[in-house]
N, C-alpha and C positions, 0 to 999 in steps of 0.2 A: 845585481849578485854582487856582496859585500864578501869582502876578503879580507880574513882575520886577520889581527897580529897589530891593532894600533885601536888606540882608546876610540876614535869612531867609526875605526871602518875604510879601507880607499876601496873604491871602487873600481871593478874591470868590466868595460862592456863587453857584449857579447860579440862572439867574431873573429878577428882577428887577433889573434894574441899577441902579438908583439907591437904593434903599433897601428896607430891610423894616422895618415897623411895629414890632416886638416882639422882635425879634432883633439881636444882636452876637455873634460868637465870646468875646467877653468882657463880657456883659451889659447892653452899651448899649440903650437904647429907642429911638435915631434916630440912623441910620447913612446919610451920604449923600457921596458923592464930590465934591462942587461945593462947593468952600470958600465961595462966596455964599452957600450954602444951607444950613451949617452953623448953628444957633444959639449963643449964647453960652453958654459952658460955665458960668460961672458962674451967671449968672439962670436959666437951665434948671436946673442939676442943683440947687438950690434952692427948686422948685416944689413936690417931695417934701414940705419942710415943711408943705407946707399942710395935707396929710392926714395926719398921721402913724399914728394908730390904723389907718386903713384902708390904707394903706401895710405895716402890718406885719401885719393880720390877712388878705389876700389874696394877699401876694405869697412866692412858694415860694423855701421854704428850700433847703438845702444835704445832698445825703446825707451820713449817719457816715461808710460808706465814703473819702467824699472826703476828710475831714479823719484819717481813717486812715493813707490813701498821704502825706495832705501830711505827714506825724508820720514816716512810713518815710522818706519822699524828703529830707526836710530834716533830721532828726535831733533834729525839737523836743520836747524832753521839760519836766519839772519847775527845769530851771534855765535853759532859756530866755529870751528875753524877745522879744516880738513886736509890730511897729507894725503897726497895721490902718489903713486909710486910707478914709474914708469907710462909716463903722460902719452907718450910718440907725438902724433903730431896735435893731440889737445881732443880728440872725438868726443870723449868721455868729459874731459874739465869743462868744458863750455858749460854739458849739462850740470855737472856740480856748479859752477859758477852761477849758473841762472838760478839756483834753490836759493842765494842769496848770501851763502858762507864763505867764511876767507879761507881761499885754498892756497897752499902752496904744494907746487907741482914740479916730482921731480922727473928728469930726463936725460940718460947717460948720452945717447945719440947728439951730438951739437947743432947737425942739421934737423935733426927732427924738432929739436927744442927751439931752435931760430922759427919754424913755422909754425908753432904751437903759438909763440908768441903774438905772430900773425895773426894767426885765427881766433885769439881770443884778447887783442888789443883793445876790444870796447868794454870789455870787463876791467875796475879800479880793484875788483877783491880779487886778484889773481896774481900770483907771482911762479915763474917759471924758473927751474933753478937747474943747471948742468950738470950732474952727477947721479952714480949710481946710490941706491937707496944704503947698500953697506958701506960706501965709504963720506955719504953725506955728513958735514956737521950742522948740527940739527941746533948749535947754540941754547942749548938747556929748554927750547919750547917743546912742548905736551901739546897731544891735536886730540880732540874729540872724535875724530873718525879718522881710519887711513882707509885709502880705498887703491887697489890696484886692477887695473881693469885689464885684460889679456896679458897681462904682464909677472904674475909675483911666482908664474912660473923659471922665471928669470934670475930670482933674487935665490941665494944660498940659504939652505934650509936652514945649515948649522949655526947661521949666523940671525938669520931674517927675521922667526916667527917670537926670538927674546927681544930683539930689536923695536919692533914692532910693537909685541907687549910693554914696553920701558918708556915709546916716544908717546902711548897712549897716556889720558887723565884716567885715575880711578870710573871703574864704569864706562870707558871710551868702549868704540865696536872698531871692529874691521870688517872689512867688507870685500870680498873678490866677485870682480863678474868677469863672464867672459861668454863663449859662442861654443855649441857643439854642432859640429856638421851631421845632419841627418838625410836620412834618406824616407821616400814613400816607397810603399812595395808598387804599386800600378803607373810608378812615374820614372822615364828615362831619367840615369844619373850618367854623371860625367864618367866617375871611374870606370864603373862597368861598360861603358860602349869605350875606354881607351886603356883599359889593360893591358891588351898587348901591347901598344904602342910605348905604356911605363918602362915594361920588359924588354921590350926591342931596344930602347936608347939608355936607359938604365937596370940592368938587372938585377934582380935579389936585393933591390933595396928595402931594408926593414921599414922604412916609411908609408911603401905603399900598403892598400887595403881598402876594402869597401867601409864608407860611412854605414853604424849600426841605423837600423830605426827608431823613429823617435818615441814607438810607445817602449823600448827596451830602455831609450835615455832615460825617461822621467820615472823609471824603476830606480834608478841613483839620486837618491833623493837626502842622502845622510852625508855626515862630514865636509871635507874640503877637497874631494872631489881626487884628481888624482896626481896633487903635490903631497909631500912628507906630510906628515901630521904633528899638529902643534903639540900635544900630548896634552898638558892639565894647563896653557897660556891663556886660552880662552875657551868661554862655554859651550854648550852646543849650538849648533848651523841652526839657524834659518834660511830653508834653502826655496827659491822660485824658479820658475821656468816662463819663459815668452817665444815664444813661436814668431820667427822674421823670414824674409826670404828675398833674396837677389835675382834680377833676372840681365842674362847676359847674354850677347853675338860672341861667335867664335873667338874673336880677337879680347873681346872684354873679359871672357873668361879665362884667356892663355895672360892677359894682365893679371887679373886675380892672383893666381898660381903666380907668378913671378914677383909679388911681393910678400909670398908663404916661406918662412924658413926652409922646409926641406928642397924646394928650387932653388932658394937662394944658396945651398949650400954645394951645389951641383955646379963642373967646371961651365963656364958660358959657354964652351963648345957641344955639351953635351945637352943643357937646360934648352937653348934657343932652338936649335933642332925639334927636340922635344913636346916644347911650346908651340911651337907651328904644326907639326903634326896634329896635336891636340885639337887648337881651332880649327884647322880643314875638317876634320873628324866633325866636329859641331855642326861645321857649317852644312856637311854631304850628309851626315845619318839623323841629324835632329833638329832641321829646319832652321840654324844659326839661329835655336835659343834655348838655353840651357839655364836651370834653375841651379841657385845655390842655396840650400836650407837649413835653418840652424834652430838651435833652444838656446838662446841666450840664457842666459842665469846667473843668478844674485847668489849667491852666500855671506849671510852675516852672523858673526858670533860677536860673543862682548867679553871685554877683556876681565880674565880671572883675579879676585884680588890677589 
């Protein structure tokens, strides 16, 4: 469904009209249409710095096919310069570096940035700087491609789109990567099995809701997803989807949720009993084996002149 009111349109997934707890078309873990309910971007974006090793261990990576397509669309090669916004622990950074291009990666969380430096230490074509995108001093540098992997929703839209445009060379590209959590109608899904637990421990939380069906998500293939629209700063988007899946036992799935912002926002004395109960439910009702299915997404648009 395309929601009117912007140049490309903004997608709204069918189902829960307020939010999905684990999904956004560009990787956001918390989405709501009510500005009064939106968390502070900077404060919430930094909660991942509390658990860098956990984040690195449980969060899904991106398929090699996505980076092959990114290279083919943008023409990235060993001569290209790439700015990565919000590199986290370097999951996408490693794949960008493997393409041979020069990568400058920004990460505001000092512990996440330190772990990213360890993870990409074998690459000489990558530099990690500890900074937000909004505050970073580019020292007059410009780039061929700007990449944000599951991070653009933490950037202030009032300045971020224009800054991205200005930091790119003419003809440069902006690429947003992310994951959408999806479900299959015939397959048991964790939230469906634990909705009562979520309501028991944290009633009325606007982040709770059922993931959409994969076929519904594939219909939302225009524009930049659920982030604010850039207007005329970038051309029409190229959108591609890649199905991926992770499998967890109960404890592993609870750890995955511990790495996500709706759960990091909860007080520990609420979060931990909830996640312990979720793990036990997976063990007793799902045979201690649960899937987390995604459609990974690549959205690419060229800088307008």
